[in-house]
LUMTILUM-76022 format. One line per 3 residues: number of its first residue (from 0); their letters; for each residue x, y, z of N, C-alpha, C, O. Coordinates in Angstrom, 2 decimals, always signed. Layout:
NUM = a = X:Y:Z:X:Y:Z:X:Y:Z:X:Y:Z  ...
***
This chain:
0 = hae = +186.67:+276.02:+294.05:+186.11:+276.95:+295.00:+187.15:+278.03:+295.28:+188.34:+277.73:+295.39  +186.72:+279.26:+295.40:+187.64:+280.35:+295.72:+186.90:+281.38:+296.57:+185.68:+281.53:+296.50  +187.69:+282.08:+297.36:+187.11:+283.15:+298.17:+188.16:+284.17:+298.54:+189.36:+283.88:+298.61
3 = mvn = +187.69:+285.38:+298.78:+188.54:+286.43:+299.30:+188.37:+286.40:+300.81:+187.25:+286.48:+301.31  +189.48:+286.27:+301.54:+189.43:+286.09:+303.00:+190.01:+287.33:+303.67:+191.06:+287.84:+303.29  +189.30:+287.80:+304.68:+189.75:+288.92:+305.51:+189.90:+288.39:+306.92:+188.95:+287.86:+307.49
6 = vef = +191.10:+288.54:+307.50:+191.38:+288.01:+308.83:+191.91:+289.14:+309.71:+192.77:+289.92:+309.29  +191.40:+289.20:+310.93:+191.92:+290.16:+311.90:+192.51:+289.37:+313.07:+191.83:+288.53:+313.66  +193.77:+289.64:+313.40:+194.49:+288.94:+314.44:+194.55:+289.76:+315.73:+194.37:+290.98:+315.70
9 = end = +194.79:+289.08:+316.85:+194.98:+289.79:+318.12:+196.27:+290.58:+318.13:+196.32:+291.68:+318.68  +197.33:+290.02:+317.50:+198.64:+290.67:+317.47:+198.99:+291.06:+316.04:+198.49:+290.48:+315.08  +199.86:+292.06:+315.92:+200.29:+292.49:+314.60:+201.02:+291.37:+313.87:+201.80:+290.63:+314.47
12 = isa = +200.76:+291.26:+312.59:+201.51:+290.36:+311.71:+201.62:+291.06:+310.36:+200.63:+291.56:+309.83  +202.81:+291.07:+309.84:+203.00:+291.70:+308.53:+202.67:+290.68:+307.43:+202.66:+289.48:+307.66  +202.40:+291.19:+306.27:+202.16:+290.32:+305.12:+203.39:+289.47:+304.84:+203.27:+288.30:+304.48
15 = eda = +204.57:+290.05:+305.01:+205.81:+289.29:+304.76:+205.98:+288.15:+305.76:+206.38:+287.05:+305.38  +205.67:+288.39:+307.03:+205.74:+287.32:+308.03:+204.73:+286.22:+307.71:+205.05:+285.03:+307.79  +203.52:+286.61:+307.35:+202.49:+285.63:+307.01:+202.91:+284.80:+305.79:+202.68:+283.60:+305.76
18 = kri = +203.53:+285.44:+304.81:+203.99:+284.71:+303.62:+205.06:+283.69:+303.99:+205.06:+282.57:+303.47  +205.97:+284.07:+304.89:+207.02:+283.14:+305.32:+206.41:+281.93:+306.04:+206.83:+280.79:+305.83  +205.43:+282.17:+306.87:+204.77:+281.09:+307.60:+204.00:+280.19:+306.64:+204.13:+278.96:+306.70
21 = lak = +203.22:+280.78:+305.77:+202.41:+279.99:+304.84:+203.26:+279.21:+303.84:+202.87:+278.12:+303.42  +204.40:+279.76:+303.47:+205.28:+279.07:+302.51:+205.79:+277.75:+303.07:+206.15:+276.85:+302.31  +205.82:+277.61:+304.40:+206.31:+276.40:+305.05:+205.17:+275.47:+305.49:+205.44:+274.35:+305.92
24 = apg = +203.94:+275.91:+305.40:+202.80:+275.14:+305.92:+202.44:+273.98:+304.99:+202.31:+274.16:+303.78  +202.30:+272.78:+305.57:+201.90:+271.64:+304.74:+200.48:+271.83:+304.21:+199.59:+272.29:+304.93  +200.28:+271.47:+302.96:+198.96:+271.57:+302.36:+198.62:+272.93:+301.80:+197.53:+273.14:+301.27
27 = itl = +199.57:+273.87:+301.90:+199.38:+275.22:+301.38:+200.40:+275.48:+300.28:+201.58:+275.16:+300.44  +199.96:+276.04:+299.18:+200.87:+276.53:+298.16:+200.67:+278.04:+298.07:+199.57:+278.51:+297.77  +201.73:+278.77:+298.34:+201.68:+280.23:+298.29:+202.11:+280.68:+296.90:+203.20:+280.34:+296.44
30 = idl = +201.25:+281.43:+296.25:+201.57:+282.03:+294.95:+201.82:+283.50:+295.23:+200.89:+284.27:+295.41  +203.09:+283.87:+295.26:+203.48:+285.22:+295.67:+203.87:+286.05:+294.46:+205.04:+286.32:+294.22  +202.87:+286.45:+293.70:+203.11:+287.29:+292.52:+202.88:+288.74:+292.91:+201.82:+289.08:+293.43
33 = esd = +203.83:+289.57:+292.67:+203.72:+290.99:+293.03:+202.95:+291.75:+291.96:+203.49:+292.59:+291.24  +201.67:+291.42:+291.87:+200.81:+292.06:+290.89:+199.40:+292.08:+291.45:+198.99:+291.15:+292.14  +198.66:+293.14:+291.15:+197.27:+293.18:+291.60:+196.43:+292.09:+290.95:+195.40:+291.71:+291.49
36 = mgy = +196.86:+291.59:+289.81:+196.13:+290.53:+289.12:+196.78:+289.16:+289.35:+196.40:+288.19:+288.70  +197.75:+289.06:+290.25:+198.49:+287.82:+290.47:+197.80:+286.87:+291.41:+198.17:+286.77:+292.58  +196.80:+286.17:+290.92:+196.11:+285.20:+291.76:+195.74:+283.98:+290.92:+195.68:+284.05:+289.69
39 = vtp = +195.51:+282.87:+291.60:+195.14:+281.64:+290.90:+193.63:+281.48:+290.90:+192.93:+281.98:+291.79  +193.14:+280.78:+289.89:+191.71:+280.53:+289.79:+191.44:+279.05:+290.03:+192.34:+278.22:+289.88  +190.21:+278.70:+290.40:+189.88:+277.30:+290.59:+190.15:+276.45:+289.34:+190.54:+275.29:+289.45
42 = aei = +189.96:+277.00:+288.18:+190.22:+276.24:+286.94:+191.69:+275.87:+286.82:+192.01:+274.80:+286.31  +192.57:+276.73:+287.29:+194.02:+276.47:+287.19:+194.49:+275.40:+288.16:+195.50:+274.74:+287.90  +193.80:+275.21:+289.27:+194.29:+274.28:+290.29:+193.40:+273.04:+290.43:+193.55:+272.28:+291.38
45 = age = +192.49:+272.84:+289.51:+191.62:+271.66:+289.54:+192.47:+270.39:+289.58:+193.45:+270.26:+288.84  +192.10:+269.47:+290.45:+192.83:+268.21:+290.59:+193.97:+268.25:+291.59:+194.63:+267.24:+291.82  +194.23:+269.41:+292.18:+195.31:+269.55:+293.17:+194.77:+269.33:+294.58:+193.60:+269.62:+294.86
48 = ddv = +195.62:+268.83:+295.46:+195.22:+268.60:+296.85:+195.42:+269.83:+297.72:+194.69:+270.02:+298.70  +196.38:+270.68:+297.40:+196.70:+271.83:+298.25:+195.64:+272.92:+298.16:+194.83:+272.97:+297.24  +195.68:+273.79:+299.16:+194.94:+275.04:+299.15:+195.93:+276.10:+298.67:+197.04:+276.18:+299.18
51 = fis = +195.53:+276.89:+297.70:+196.40:+277.89:+297.10:+196.05:+279.27:+297.63:+194.89:+279.70:+297.58  +197.07:+279.97:+298.15:+196.91:+281.31:+298.71:+197.67:+282.28:+297.82:+198.83:+282.06:+297.49  +197.00:+283.36:+297.45:+197.67:+284.40:+296.65:+197.09:+285.75:+297.03:+196.11:+285.84:+297.76
54 = rlr = +197.71:+286.80:+296.51:+197.32:+288.19:+296.77:+197.23:+288.50:+298.26:+196.31:+289.19:+298.70  +198.17:+287.99:+299.03:+198.19:+288.24:+300.47:+198.67:+289.66:+300.71:+199.76:+290.04:+300.29  +197.84:+290.45:+301.39:+198.13:+291.86:+301.63:+197.73:+292.24:+303.06:+196.87:+291.59:+303.66
57 = edp = +198.34:+293.26:+303.58:+197.89:+293.83:+304.85:+196.59:+294.59:+304.59:+196.43:+295.24:+303.55  +195.68:+294.50:+305.53:+194.37:+295.14:+305.40:+194.39:+296.46:+306.17:+194.40:+296.46:+307.40  +194.39:+297.58:+305.48:+194.48:+298.87:+306.16:+193.19:+299.28:+306.87:+193.17:+300.27:+307.59
60 = sve = +192.10:+298.53:+306.67:+190.82:+298.93:+307.26:+190.64:+298.45:+308.70:+189.72:+298.90:+309.39  +191.53:+297.55:+309.17:+191.45:+297.06:+310.54:+192.86:+296.92:+311.11:+193.83:+296.82:+310.37  +192.96:+296.93:+312.45:+194.25:+296.70:+313.06:+194.62:+295.23:+312.92:+193.75:+294.36:+313.08
63 = sgl = +195.85:+294.93:+312.63:+196.37:+293.56:+312.56:+195.57:+292.70:+311.60:+195.26:+291.55:+311.90  +195.24:+293.25:+310.45:+194.45:+292.52:+309.49:+195.21:+292.14:+308.23:+196.13:+292.84:+307.81  +194.82:+291.02:+307.65:+195.36:+290.56:+306.37:+194.20:+290.19:+305.45:+193.14:+289.77:+305.91
66 = nfw = +194.42:+290.36:+304.17:+193.51:+289.90:+303.13:+194.25:+288.94:+302.23:+195.45:+289.12:+301.99  +193.57:+287.91:+301.73:+194.19:+287.04:+300.74:+193.14:+286.31:+299.93:+191.99:+286.17:+300.36  +193.55:+285.87:+298.77:+192.72:+285.09:+297.87:+193.06:+283.63:+298.11:+194.23:+283.26:+298.16
69 = caa = +192.04:+282.79:+298.24:+192.22:+281.38:+298.56:+191.45:+280.56:+297.52:+190.28:+280.82:+297.25  +192.12:+279.56:+296.93:+191.45:+278.70:+295.96:+191.83:+277.25:+296.23:+192.96:+276.94:+296.60  +190.85:+276.36:+296.05:+191.09:+274.93:+296.24:+190.10:+274.15:+295.40:+189.02:+274.64:+295.05
72 = dnl = +190.48:+272.93:+295.07:+189.56:+272.02:+294.38:+188.63:+271.46:+295.43:+189.02:+270.59:+296.21  +187.39:+271.94:+295.48:+186.50:+271.56:+296.57:+186.08:+270.09:+296.54:+185.60:+269.58:+297.55  +186.25:+269.40:+295.42:+185.96:+267.98:+295.40:+187.09:+267.18:+296.04:+186.87:+266.08:+296.54
75 = rkg = +188.27:+267.74:+296.03:+189.42:+267.06:+296.65:+189.61:+267.56:+298.07:+189.41:+266.81:+299.03  +189.99:+268.81:+298.22:+190.30:+269.35:+299.54:+189.03:+269.61:+300.35:+189.03:+269.44:+301.57  +187.99:+270.00:+299.70:+186.77:+270.34:+300.43:+185.93:+269.15:+300.82:+184.99:+269.30:+301.60
78 = aal = +186.24:+267.98:+300.30:+185.39:+266.83:+300.59:+186.23:+265.60:+300.92:+186.54:+265.36:+302.08  +186.58:+264.84:+299.92:+187.22:+263.54:+300.12:+188.55:+263.63:+300.85:+188.76:+262.90:+301.82  +189.44:+264.50:+300.43:+190.76:+264.57:+301.05:+190.68:+264.99:+302.51:+191.40:+264.45:+303.35
81 = nav = +189.82:+265.93:+302.83:+189.67:+266.35:+304.23:+189.27:+265.17:+305.10:+189.81:+265.01:+306.20  +188.33:+264.35:+304.65:+187.88:+263.20:+305.44:+189.05:+262.24:+305.69:+189.20:+261.72:+306.80  +189.85:+262.00:+304.67:+191.00:+261.11:+304.81:+192.02:+261.71:+305.77:+192.53:+261.00:+306.65
84 = qia = +192.33:+262.99:+305.63:+193.31:+263.63:+306.49:+192.85:+263.67:+307.95:+193.66:+263.50:+308.86  +191.58:+263.90:+308.19:+191.06:+263.89:+309.56:+191.18:+262.49:+310.15:+191.60:+262.34:+311.30  +190.81:+261.48:+309.38:+190.92:+260.10:+309.86:+192.37:+259.74:+310.16:+192.65:+259.12:+311.18
87 = eyl = +193.29:+260.11:+309.28:+194.71:+259.83:+309.50:+195.20:+260.51:+310.78:+195.95:+259.91:+311.55  +194.79:+261.74:+311.00:+195.19:+262.47:+312.21:+194.66:+261.77:+313.46:+195.39:+261.58:+314.42  +193.39:+261.39:+313.43:+192.80:+260.72:+314.59:+193.50:+259.40:+314.89:+193.73:+259.08:+316.06
90 = vsk = +193.84:+258.64:+313.86:+194.56:+257.39:+314.05:+195.95:+257.66:+314.63:+196.39:+256.96:+315.54  +196.65:+258.68:+314.10:+198.00:+258.98:+314.59:+198.01:+259.42:+316.06:+199.02:+259.25:+316.74  +196.91:+259.97:+316.54:+196.80:+260.41:+317.93:+196.17:+259.33:+318.82:+195.96:+259.55:+320.01
93 = gll = +195.88:+258.16:+318.23:+195.29:+257.08:+318.99:+193.84:+257.31:+319.38:+193.35:+256.71:+320.34  +193.16:+258.15:+318.65:+191.77:+258.48:+318.97:+190.79:+257.60:+318.21:+189.59:+257.62:+318.50  +191.27:+256.84:+317.27:+190.42:+255.89:+316.53:+191.04:+254.51:+316.59:+190.48:+253.56:+316.03
***
């Protein structure tokens, strides 16, 4: 599964700041290729648990906006793995 995501924030954030944050986020793999064609496809990341973010750019059409390409194996991250991670989180917080 892949999608082009447009996000508008309340406060300014640069693409470089967002890249630094995402590079440290668990479950995210940032592919930071400085090319207009530098993005990953679902075929390339099939079987992976992470969500892959690439082509992260500032969006000039809105204030405090970013655009990025997002790809994930929807059978893993979009279904089974999410259920396991939610259950693990609930157990760790004593909610289950």
